[in-house]
C-alpha positions in Angstrom: 0.0 0.0 0.0 1.3 3.4 -1.0 0.4 6.4 1.2 1.0 10.1 0.4 1.2 12.3 3.5 0.4 15.9 2.3 0.6 17.8 5.6 2.9 17.5 8.6 2.3 14.3 10.6 3.9 13.1 13.8 7.1 11.2 12.9 6.3 8.3 15.1 3.0 7.8 13.2 5.0 7.7 9.9 7.4 5.2 11.5 4.5 3.1 12.7 3.0 2.8 9.3 6.3 1.9 7.7 6.9 -0.7 10.3 3.6 -2.3 9.3 4.8 -2.6 5.8 3.1 0.5 4.4 5.1 2.6 1.9 4.8 6.2 3.1 6.0 9.3 1.1 5.9 12.6 3.0 5.5 15.6 0.6 4.2 18.7 2.4 3.4 22.2 1.2 2.7 21.1 -2.3 1.0 23.7 -4.6 -2.4 22.5 -6.1 -0.9 21.8 -9.5 2.0 19.9 -7.9 -0.5 17.8 -5.9 -2.5 17.0 -9.1 0.7 15.6 -10.7 1.9 13.7 -7.6 -1.2 12.0 -6.2 -1.8 9.5 -9.1 -0.5 6.0 -8.1 -1.2 6.3 -4.4 -3.7 4.1 -2.6 -4.3 6.6 0.2 -3.5 10.1 1.2 -3.3 11.9 4.5 -4.1 15.6 5.0 -4.5 18.0 7.9 -5.9 21.5 7.4 -3.4 22.9 4.8 -4.1 20.6 1.8 -7.4 20.7 -0.1 -8.6 17.5 -1.8 -10.8 19.0 -4.5 -12.9 17.4 -7.2 -9.9 17.9 -9.6 -7.6 16.1 -7.3 -10.0 13.2 -6.9 -10.4 13.0 -10.7 -6.6 12.9 -11.1 -6.3 10.2 -8.5 -9.3 8.0 -9.0 -7.5 5.2 -10.9 -5.6 4.3 -7.7 -6.8 6.3 -4.6 -9.1 4.4 -2.3 -8.8 6.2 1.0 -8.5 9.8 2.2 -7.7 10.4 5.9 -8.0 13.8 7.5 -6.0 14.1 10.7 -8.3 16.3 12.7 -11.9 17.3 13.2 -14.2 17.8 10.2 -13.6 17.1 6.5 -14.5 20.4 5.0 -11.2 20.6 3.0 -12.2 17.4 1.2 -14.8 17.2 -1.5 -16.5 14.3 0.2 -19.3 13.9 -2.4 -16.8 13.6 -5.2 -14.7 11.2 -3.2 -17.7 8.9 -2.5 -18.8 9.1 -6.1 -15.4 7.8 -7.1 -15.6 5.0 -4.6 -13.2 6.4 -2.1 -13.5 6.2 1.7 -13.1 9.4 3.7 -12.1 9.1 7.4 -11.0 11.6 10.1 -9.8 11.6 13.7 -12.5 13.8 15.4 -11.6 12.9 19.0 -7.8 13.3 19.0 -7.6 17.0 19.2 -10.8 18.0 20.9 -9.3 18.7 24.3 -6.6 20.9 22.7 -9.1 23.0 20.8 -11.4 23.4 23.8 -8.4 24.6 25.9 -7.5 27.2 23.3 -11.0 28.5 23.3 -10.8 28.8 27.1 -7.4 30.5 26.8 -8.9 33.2 24.4 -11.6 33.9 27.0 -9.0 34.3 29.8 -6.9 36.5 27.5 -9.8 38.8 26.8 -11.2 39.0 30.3 -7.8 39.8 31.8 -6.6 42.0 28.9 -3.5 39.8 28.3 -2.9 40.8 24.6 -3.2 44.5 25.4 -1.1 44.3 28.6 1.7 42.4 26.8 1.8 44.9 24.0 1.6 47.9 26.4 4.5 46.7 28.5 6.6 46.0 25.5 6.0 49.6 24.3 6.8 51.2 27.7 3.3 51.5 29.0 2.1 50.6 32.5 -1.7 50.6 32.1 -2.6 49.0 35.5 -5.5 51.4 36.2 -7.1 50.8 32.8 -7.0 47.0 32.9 -9.7 46.0 35.4 -10.6 42.6 34.3 -13.5 40.1 34.9 -13.8 36.7 36.5 -15.2 33.8 34.6 -17.0 32.4 37.7 -20.7 33.2 37.5 -20.6 34.1 33.8 -22.9 32.4 31.3 -21.3 30.7 28.2 -23.3 29.5 25.2 -21.6 26.9 23.2 -22.9 26.9 19.7 -22.2 23.5 18.1 -22.1 20.8 20.9 -20.0 18.0 19.6 -16.8 16.6 21.1 -15.0 20.0 21.3 -18.1 21.7 22.7 -18.5 19.0 25.3 -14.8 19.3 26.3 -15.2 23.1 26.7 -18.4 22.7 28.7 -16.6 20.5 31.2 -13.8 23.0 31.7 -16.2 26.0 31.9 -18.4 24.3 34.5 -15.3 23.5 36.6 -14.5 27.3 36.6 -18.0 28.0 38.0 -19.6 29.1 34.7 -23.2 28.5 33.7 -23.2 26.4 30.5 -25.8 26.7 27.8 -25.7 24.5 24.6 -27.2 24.9 21.2 -26.9 22.6 18.2 -29.0 21.6 15.2 -28.6 18.0 16.1 -29.5 16.2 19.3 -27.3 17.2 22.2 -25.9 14.7 24.8 -24.6 16.8 27.7 -21.6 15.4 29.6 -23.2 16.5 32.9 -26.7 17.4 34.1 -26.1 21.1 34.7 -25.8 21.9 30.9 -28.8 23.9 29.8 -29.9 22.7 26.3 -31.5 25.4 24.3 -33.6 24.9 21.1 -33.4 28.5 19.8 -30.1 30.0 18.7 -31.4 33.6 19.3 -32.0 32.7 23.0 -28.6 31.1 23.2 -26.7 34.2 21.9 -28.9 36.9 23.6 -28.5 35.5 27.1 -24.8 34.7 27.2 -21.8 36.6 28.4 -19.6 34.5 26.2 -20.4 32.7 22.9 -18.0 30.0 21.6 -18.5 28.6 18.2 -17.8 24.9 17.4 -19.6 24.2 14.1 -18.5 23.2 10.6 -18.2 25.6 7.8 -21.1 25.0 5.4 -23.3 27.1 3.1 -25.7 27.5 6.0 -23.1 28.6 8.5 -21.1 30.9 6.2 -21.2 34.4 7.6 -23.8 33.1 10.1 -22.5 35.6 12.6 -22.9 38.7 10.5 -24.3 42.1 11.5 -27.8 40.8 12.3 -26.7 37.9 14.5 -24.0 39.9 16.3 -26.6 42.7 17.1 -28.6 40.1 19.0 -25.7 39.3 21.3 -25.7 40.8 24.8 -23.9 44.2 25.0 -20.5 43.7 26.5 -20.3 40.0 25.5 -17.4 38.0 24.0 -17.3 36.0 20.8 -14.9 33.1 20.4 -14.2 31.1 17.2 -11.9 28.2 17.2 -14.0 26.3 14.7 -13.8 27.4 11.0 -13.0 30.7 9.3 -15.9 32.3 7.4 -18.6 31.5 10.0 -18.1 35.1 11.2 -18.4 38.2 9.0 -15.1 39.8 10.1 -16.1 43.3 8.9 -19.3 43.2 11.0 -17.4 41.8 14.0 -14.8 44.7 13.7 -17.6 47.2 13.8 -19.2 45.6 16.8 -15.9 45.7 18.6 -15.2 49.3 17.7 -18.6 50.5 18.8 -18.3 48.7 22.2 -21.3 46.4 21.5 -18.9 43.5 22.1 -16.3 43.5 24.8 -13.9 41.4 22.8 -13.4 38.5 20.3 -11.0 35.6 20.3 -10.2 34.0 16.9 -8.1 31.1 15.9 -9.6 30.9 12.4 -10.2 33.4 9.7 -12.0 33.8 6.4 -8.7 34.1 4.6 -5.5 32.5 6.0 -2.9 33.7 6.5 -4.6 37.0 7.6 -3.8 39.8 5.1 -2.6 43.3 6.2 -5.5 45.6 6.2 -7.9 43.2 8.0 -9.9 45.6 10.3 -9.4 43.2 13.2 -5.7 43.8 13.2 -6.3 47.4 14.3 -8.1 46.6 17.5 -6.7 45.9 21.0 -9.8 44.1 22.3 -9.1 41.0 20.2 -7.1 37.8 20.9 -5.7 36.2 17.8 -3.9 33.0 17.0 -2.9 31.5 13.7 -5.1 28.4 13.5 -3.3 26.5 16.2 -6.3 24.9 18.0 -5.0 21.3 17.5 -1.4 22.2 17.6 -0.2 20.8 20.9 2.3 18.1 21.4 -0.2 15.8 23.0 -2.9 16.3 20.2 -0.3 15.8 17.5 0.7 12.4 18.9 -2.9 11.3 19.2 -3.9 12.5 15.7 -0.8 10.8 14.2 -1.5 7.6 16.1 -5.1 7.5 15.0 -4.2 8.2 11.4 -1.6 5.4 11.4 -4.2 3.0 12.9 -6.7 3.8 10.2 -4.2 3.3 7.4 -2.8 0.0 8.9 -6.4 -1.3 9.5 -7.3 -0.5 5.9 -4.1 -2.1 4.6 -5.0 -5.3 6.5 -8.5 -5.3 5.0 
């Protein structure tokens, strides 16, 4: 079995596959046209977030490719319909990085409530803004988690441990990890009653720019919006306006509509934002778990 690894994968996972008799080629940071030329002849390919498996890629590889594995949550960088039509299996590792993403969402909340980005920048620039940085405690605050899958559940557990009231909304049935989770059926109620809103949903036609001007206006004045899910769910121009006007206290983003973020993005001008470059799953522990699950999927497939 020949496997093409298109994005960085834990070295031990690569070694594990090779030890099981799988031929593994690691070729990262390929341009789309390079991927089209490279992928024919491989039985399986592994991607993370960087590589997109489009319909064109599937068409180029359909004579040999049987399995596509996404190391991570979601498969929105893969044309799943085209893959299935070509007889290919698509798998991912949804549980491996859930804790890491949930912890980053929580870190953004702490950063905003205690002014950590602004304080760090200020001190580096010779400012001592102690009197201006009166923060907030998380205990007693209400968090609405929009999209309550594995990551949302992990965040709920951590938020509850910090003394927060946890509300959950999803378009599918919710299975709370503890009885105190308040399950809401109406998204408007979820966002209008929360001090903090954390998004954990896929990027689809229905969720694209879901949090635009209208939805953000329904949020409680002085609330916080967190997105460690997918870029494009939030209208960044509308978010910037709400942050400038003071309607929102702050926003924490790990994902963006365009990545890398380009100069001129209005969010870069604001000091009530906490920004990270799509690193939700990027912890040593999560990378080992993701790599291990990818290797297990490939090896199990190779064994039939």
